[in-house]
N, C-alpha and C positions, 0 to 999 in steps of 0.2 A: 639711486637715481629714481625720480618720480615718473609717473606715467607720461609717455610720449604722445603728443597730439598729432594725429595723422591728418592727411587731407581727406575730405569727405563732402557732405552736403554743404553747399555754399552759404557762408555767412557774409560774403561779398565785402569783407574787410570792414564791416560796420561794427559799432559797439554792440554788446549783447542787448538783444531786444530792439535793436534799431530798425528803421523802416526798410533797410536793404535785405533783411533776413527773409528767406523764402521757406516757410515750414513745409511746403509741398516736396522739397528735395530731401527731407528726412526719410530714411528707409522705413518700409512698412514693418520690418522686424529688426531688432527685438521690440517687444512691447512690455513695458513695466505694468504690473497689476497693482492698482491702488484700491483700498477698501476702508470705509468707515463703518464701525459697528459699535453697539453698546458694549461696555465693559461687562463681561460675564459676572453675575452676582451683584453688580452695583445697583443701588436704588436711588442714587443722587444725581443721575444724569451724566455720569462719567462715561466718556467714549474713548475708543482707542483707534489708532490708525495703523494699517498694515501695508507694507510694500513687499510684493512678491511673497506674501504669506508670513513675513516677519513683522512683529510688533515694533514700531519705531516711536510711537507716542501714545501716552495715556493721560488724559486730563479732563477736567470739567469744563475747560475752555475750548469750545468746538473750533473757533478760529485758530487757536494755537495748534491744535492737532492738524488742521488742514495745512497750515503754514509749514509744520514740521514734515508732513508728507511731501510737499513740493520741494522742500530743501533736500530731502533724501533722494528724490528722483533727480534733482539737479546735480547731486554728487555723482549719480550714475551717468548723467548726460556728459559730465566733464571727462569721462573716460571713453566716450564714443567719438568716432570720426565726425568732425563737424560740430562737436560739443552740443549735441541735441539728441533727444530720444522721444519716442512715442510712449504714451501711457494711456491705460484704460482703467477707469475708476467706477466704483459703485458707492453711492451715498447712503446715509442712514435710511432714507425713504425707499431704497432699492433702485433709484434712478441711476442710469448708466451714462457716462460721458467718455469722450475720447479727447485727448489733448496732446500737444507737443510741448515739451519742457526743455528749455535751454540751460546751460550750465550756470547762468546768472539768475535762475529762478523765474524767468519770463514764461508765460503760458500762452498757447495759441490753440483755438478750437480746431480740432482735427476732423470733425465730421465732414466738412466741405472739401476735404483733400482727397476723398476717394475718387478713383477714375470713373467717369460716366460710362454707361453701357453704349455699345456702338450698333445696336439693332436698328435697322431702317424702319421708319414708321411714316405714315402720311404727314405732310407738313402741318396740317391743322392739329393732328394728334400731338406732334412734337411741340408745337407752340403751347398747347394746353398742358402737356406734361412738364414743359420747361417752367411754366408759371407755377405749377404745383410744386415742382422741385425747389424753385426759388423760395416759395413760401415755407416749405418744410425746412430748408436750410436756414432760413432766417429765424424760424422758431427754435431750431436746434442750437443755433449759435447763441441766442438769448438764453436758452435753458442752460447751456454749458457755462456761460459766464455767471449766471445766477447761482448755479451749483457750486462753482469755485469760490464765489465772493459773498454769497448770502447764506444764512443758516438754513438748514433743512426744515421741512414742515414742522410746525409747533409740536405735533404729537411725538416726534422722535428727536428733536433738537435738544442739545444740552442747554441749561439755563445760562444766561449771560452772567458774567462776574458781577456780584453785588457791590454797591458802594460800601466802603468801610463805615462801621457804626461805632462811635466813641463809647467806651464802657468804663464805668468806675471799677477800680481794682478792689477785690475782696480782702486783700492783705496790704500791709504797709510795704510799699516797694522801696527801692534804694533811694537814699537821700539825694536830692538833685535831679531825680527822674520823676516824671509826672505820676500823679495818682489816678490819672485817666488814661486808659489804653486807647490807642488808635483804633483797634479792633479786637475782638475776641472770637474764638471758635471752640465749640465743644470737642473734647477729646475723651477717649475711653480711659477709665482709671486703669493704671498699669502697675504701679509700684509705690512704696511708701515715699520715695523721693523722685517724682517724675521730672522735676526741673532739671536734674542732671542729665536727662536723656533728650534734651532739645538740641537741635542743630540748625544752623541757618547759613545761607549764602546770600548774595546780593538780591536775588529774586524770589527765593523760596525759604520756607521754614519747615522743618521736619520734626514730627513727634510720633511716639509709638502708640499703637493701639494694643489690645491684649495680645494679638497674634499677627500684627501687621505694622507697616510703616506708612504714614500718611504725609503727603507734601501739601503745604498750603501756600497761597500767594502771599508774599511778604508785603504787598501793597494793600490787600483787602482782606486777607484771611480766608479767601475762598479755597475750597478743597480742589487741588489740581490732579493728584493721582494717589493711588494707594496700591500697596503690594503686600501679599500675604507671606507669612513666615511660618515654618513648620513647628509651631509651639509658641509659648509666651515669650515676649521680647525680654531678654535679660541683659543684653548689651546694645547700646545705641538707641536710636540712630545717631551715627557720627559721620561727619564729612572727612573724606580722606582721598586717596588716589589708588586706582588699580592699574598697574602697568603705565603709570604716569598720567592717566586720565582721571578727571573728577569722578568721585563715586560716593554713594551713601551706603554705609554698612550697618547691619544689625545682625544679632545672633540670638538664637534660643539655646536651650540646653543641649540640643542635638544637631543643629546646623547653623551655618553662617551664609548670609546672602549679601550681595551688593547690587546696586541699581544705578543707572544713569540719573543724576539729580534732575535733569531737565524733563525727561520723558517717562521715567520709571521703568525703562527697558532693563531687563536682567543682565548683569555683567558677570555674576558669579553665584553658584549654588553648590555648597559642599557640606558633606556630613562631618560632624566633629568626631574625633576618634574615641572618646569616652566621656563618661559623666563628670570626670574630674577636669576636663578640658575647659579652659577659660580664654575668652577672646579679649584682647586689648587692642584698641584702635589708635594708631599713631598718625601724624599728618601724612606720612608716606605710604601707609598701608596697614592692614590688620595683621596681628600675630596671634597664634594660638599656643598657649602654654599649658602646662599640666600642674594642677594644684598639688599633686602627690610628688612633685619634684622630678618629673621626667627629664631625661637628658636632651630631648629634642624640642625644637620650636618649629611650628608650621608657619610658612609664609606663602603668599600668592605668587605663582609663576604662570603666566598665561591665564588659563581659566581653571587651574587646579591648585590645591594646597600641596606644597612640597616640604619635606623635613630638612631642617638644618641642625646639626649637632651643636650643643651648647657646652662650652668648656666648664669644668667644675668650678662653682662659685661665681660664675659670670652672670651679669645682668643683661638680658636682651633689650636693646634700645629701640631699633626700628628696622624695617625691611627696606631694601632699595627697589627701584623700579624694575630691575632685571632679576629679582628673586634672591638676592644675597641678604644675609642677616648681619647687622652691626651690633656688637656686644662689647661690654667693658667689665673689668674685674680688678680686684686688689692685686698687687700694690700700686696699680696704675698701668693697665694693659688694655689695648684695644684689639678687636678682631673684625675682620670682614669675612664672613663664613659662607661658602658656596657648596658645601658638601654635607651629606647626612651621616658621614662616618668620621671625618677628620676635620678639626677646626683649623688646622694650620698653625703656624707660628704667630704669637701675639706681636703687636706693635707696642714697644715700651714707650712710655711718656714720663717726663721728668716731674717729680714733686718739687714744691718750693723748698728752699734750703731748710733742713732740719725738721720739716713737716712730715707727718705720717698720714697715710691714706685713711679716709674716714668712710666715704660712701660715694656712689654714683649720684650726682645731683640733678642731672637733666641732659637733654640732647635736642638738637635741631638738625636739619639737613646739613647745616654748615659746620656745626661745632658740637663737641661733647664736653660737658662740664662735670668735673670731679671735685669733691670736697675733701679738704685736708685739715688735720688738726695742727696748727702752727705751734712751735715751741714757745712755752711760757704764756700761752693764751689762757684766758679764763675757761673753766670747765663749760662744756656745751657751746663752745665757739669754734667756728671753722673759717677757712678762707676758700673761695671758689676759684678754680683755674680751668680755663677753656682751652681745648686743643682742636685742631682741624680733624675732621672725621678720618682722614687718611693718616693721622699721626703727625709728629713733627714738633717744631717749637711751639710753646704755648702762645695763644692769642692774647690773653690777658690774665691777670690775677687780681682778685678783689681784695678789699679790706676785710677784716674779720666781721662775721655776721653770726647771729644765733643759729645753731644747728637745727635743721628741720627734722621732724620725726621720721625715723627710718621705718619702712614697712617691715612688719613682723617676719622674722625668719629670712631676711634679705640684707644686703648692704646697699639698698637703693632708697633714695628719697626723691624720686623724679618730680621735678618742678613743672607745673603747667606753663606752657609758653604760648604767645600769640601766634595766630596762623602765619604771620609774616616771618616769625622767628627772631624778631628784633628785641623783644623783651619778654620776661617771664617773672614768676613769683616763686621764690624758694622759701618755704616756711612763712616767715613774716617779713621777708625782704624782697623789694622790687629789684630786679637785676636787669641792667642794660646788657643784652647778650652780644652787642657789637663791641662795647668798650669795657664792660666789667664794672661800671659804676653801680653802687647799691643805694637804695633808699628804704628807710625803715617804715613798716606798717605797725598799727597798734598791736599790742600783745593780745593774743586770742583770735587774731584774724584767721579765718578759714576760707580758702579760695573756693568760689563756685565756678567761675569761668574767666578766661583771659581772652580779650579780643585785641584787635590791632590798636584801637583808640582808648579802650577802657576795660577794666576788670571789675568783677563783682565778687563779694564775699559777705560773710557775716562776722560780727563782733558782739558777743554776749547777746545774741538774739536780735540784733539790729542789722538790717541789710544795708550795706555800704558799698561805695564805689571808689576806685582808684584809677589813676592814669599813669603813664610811664614816669611822671614827675612826682607822684606820691598820692596820698589820700586826698580826695576832692574836698574843697572848702565846705560844701554842703554836708558831706559825711562827717567832717571834723566837728562841725556845729551840732550835728545830730547826736554824736557820741558825747559831746560836752553837756548837752541838755538832758542826757540820760534817756533818750528816746529808745523804745523797745518795739519789736515787731508787732506786738499785739495779737499774734497767733502762735500756735505751736510750731508752725512751719513758716519762717520768715519768707518774704517775697524776694529771694535772691535769684536772679535770672540764671537760666541754664545756657543761654546763647546771647551773643551781642554782635551786631553788624552796624558799623558807623555809630550813629547816635540813637539807635533803637535796640532795646533789650527785649528778650523773649522769655517769658516764664509761664509755668503751669501752676495754677492755684485752684483750690477748691472753693466753690460758691454753693453753699448748702450741700446737697448730695451729689453735685456734679462737678467735674473738673473741666476747666477751660484753659486754652492757650491764649495768652495776652501779648500784644505788641505794645511795649511801653517806650514812649519817646523821652528824650531829655526834656527837662521842664520848659526850656525855651522853645521847644518844638511841639509842645503838647496841643491836642485838639481843643477847640474852643469850648466844647461842652460835652457832657456825657449823655448818651441816649440809652434806649433799651437794647437788649442783646438780640 
């Protein structure tokens, strides 16, 4: 049952923020403390917002931080009698204001709501004082409104978000995508293959620094927030969920961290158990495995890492929101593990008639896909069969496809899937994960990233693209023409959202993050960086 709204200060039956609401009826206590301050160590104008001492927003966009502060106070107001609460704030300039915030985010100047003194004074003095008070209150009211709605003084305000500047790509991007990026932003060099470490949602793009994660505006490339990591970034950033809520995860050799994608607020900080620990990020959460073949897998439960025992020979697939581990193993068994000591009985699943188990082929939240070698099939050929995560009758069985390369020392060839879970790529085959239909990709295809609408990869040094229906026409033409990437690192994107792909490429001695639109959505011209 959710919070119960009690009776309290009158909203007089009006809509939130309506003329009938009387902010003077809101109790003097409690008072929420709001503060805007420069992000410690930042030199790019990044600011952060605190509510009652807790950081709730970190961004280079001052207006967004202010809006997030009000949203957080509004959430507190929703739990109060009357659905309104008082707040006292301090801006970047040190100016202080008081306001009343309602649960729908409306704000009211609270300076004028203080009770007047009742000391008797001569009538002339009262009139003079009243005039002075009226002037003071008018000035205070204007100041409060300006503080909430306008930037702080120029010497302490964060810079406005810049307009995006079209930029020529320094590498050959995917066929069918523009050679001109909508915007570019400098990033710190981090690894030999930085493109694989880019992530994006609808509003933001995330890229690693040497020991940090940085969020950029998907619209302009402006830096929104950054968060430090205890060492060089080795995994991520990757988008996932922590306890069912959106999260950005990254890991060094010694720790794993997660942040709120919108604000950079910390959601998880945990030490890794050993130097052999490795972090794998799935759509439902991160997992920590052991390169030395340890029997336990760590998953997130609450704000901690907890151990789940792994049956011998099993492949960990993904964690659940409540901290269980889903795993699979030969000859076709599934587990949902909630203990660090006993895995429990496996859930058997049926192989196709006469087929033998080959490998774990992939998994989404809805289905687990296993590969089987069918009788009489050509060597190196398998059929894929999907099962519900809880086990039971198969959802579908594919026609024979080329077997994907199995990870060394495992029985797993996990296929990357789109965030929606509706399609994925197994080796050189597109797989409809709802129906089991498969479509062939060119021999030599190596997947870079799979999005909901498009996937990117490379074939013999050429960056190419595919959709759920197959290789794009532009990519087919590029391969037929013998086009090559032209650089030692082809421009294969590391993330895609809608019709925009994101990649990191080197321009001279510097690396930049590029937002690359589909050709029919390309910017008109390229300008300077």
